[in-house]
C-alpha positions in Angstrom: 228.6 113.2 39.4 229.4 116.8 38.4 232.2 118.7 40.1 231.2 120.7 43.2 232.7 124.2 43.2 231.2 125.2 46.5 232.8 125.2 49.9 230.9 122.2 51.1 232.4 119.3 52.9 234.4 116.9 50.8 232.4 113.9 52.2 229.3 115.4 50.4 230.9 114.5 47.1 231.2 110.9 48.1 227.6 110.3 49.0 225.7 107.8 46.9 222.4 109.5 46.3 220.9 106.6 44.3 221.6 104.2 47.2 220.1 106.8 49.6 217.0 107.0 47.5 216.6 103.3 47.5 216.5 103.3 51.3 213.7 105.8 51.5 210.6 104.3 53.2 207.8 104.8 50.7 205.0 103.1 52.7 205.5 104.0 56.4 202.7 101.8 57.6 204.2 98.6 56.1 207.8 99.9 56.1 208.3 99.3 52.3 211.3 101.0 50.7 211.7 102.5 47.3 214.2 99.7 46.5 211.5 97.1 47.1 209.0 98.9 44.8 211.7 99.3 42.1 212.5 95.5 42.3 209.0 94.4 41.5 207.9 96.9 38.8 210.2 95.4 36.1 208.9 92.0 37.0 205.5 93.0 35.7 203.9 94.2 38.9 203.2 97.6 37.4 199.9 98.6 39.0 199.2 99.8 42.5 196.8 96.9 43.2 199.4 94.4 42.2 202.0 95.9 44.4 199.4 96.1 47.2 198.8 92.4 47.0 202.5 91.6 46.9 204.0 94.1 49.3 200.9 95.3 51.3 201.5 98.9 50.4 198.4 100.9 51.0 197.0 98.4 53.5 198.1 100.1 56.7 196.2 102.6 58.8 196.6 105.4 56.2 195.0 103.2 53.4 197.5 104.5 50.8 197.1 108.2 51.5 200.8 108.5 52.3 202.3 106.3 49.6 199.9 105.9 46.7 201.0 109.0 44.8 204.7 108.2 45.3 204.2 104.7 44.0 202.1 105.8 41.1 204.8 108.3 40.1 207.5 105.6 40.4 205.5 103.2 38.2 205.1 106.0 35.7 208.8 106.8 35.7 209.8 103.1 35.2 207.2 102.1 32.6 206.9 105.4 30.7 203.1 105.4 31.1 201.6 108.7 32.2 200.4 108.7 35.8 196.9 109.6 34.6 196.8 106.3 32.7 197.8 104.1 35.6 194.9 102.8 37.7 195.1 104.3 41.1 194.0 101.1 42.8 191.0 99.9 44.7 189.9 102.1 47.6 187.5 100.5 50.0 185.4 102.4 52.5 185.9 104.0 54.8 188.1 106.2 52.8 189.4 107.8 56.0 189.8 106.1 59.3 186.7 106.6 61.5 185.7 105.6 65.0 183.7 102.4 64.9 181.1 104.0 67.2 180.1 106.3 64.3 178.9 103.3 62.3 177.5 101.3 65.2 173.8 101.5 65.9 172.9 103.6 68.9 169.4 102.4 69.2 166.8 103.5 66.8 163.9 102.2 64.8 165.9 99.2 63.4 166.5 97.5 66.8 
């Protein structure tokens, strides 16, 4: 780590930023950390769908809207493949959470 020439607290210099980054929760719905993601990518799980099947990322209420981009960037960083060349994963409808009453029949010509 480079020398800090500012007047910040000395404890700041001792922080392990890599360890802190590992502890970041990437998928809040399933409580999956960056460390867990990083453990599986080198083992060959280098697509969003593979990580989804293994760790359940993207299967919570947000359906990946909160974690997909972060995970795709991490896959890109670790594999050297541009994000645009990594499959973004299977997205199943509804794309956004909706009330079930919106899809339920309210009585019409099909009853």
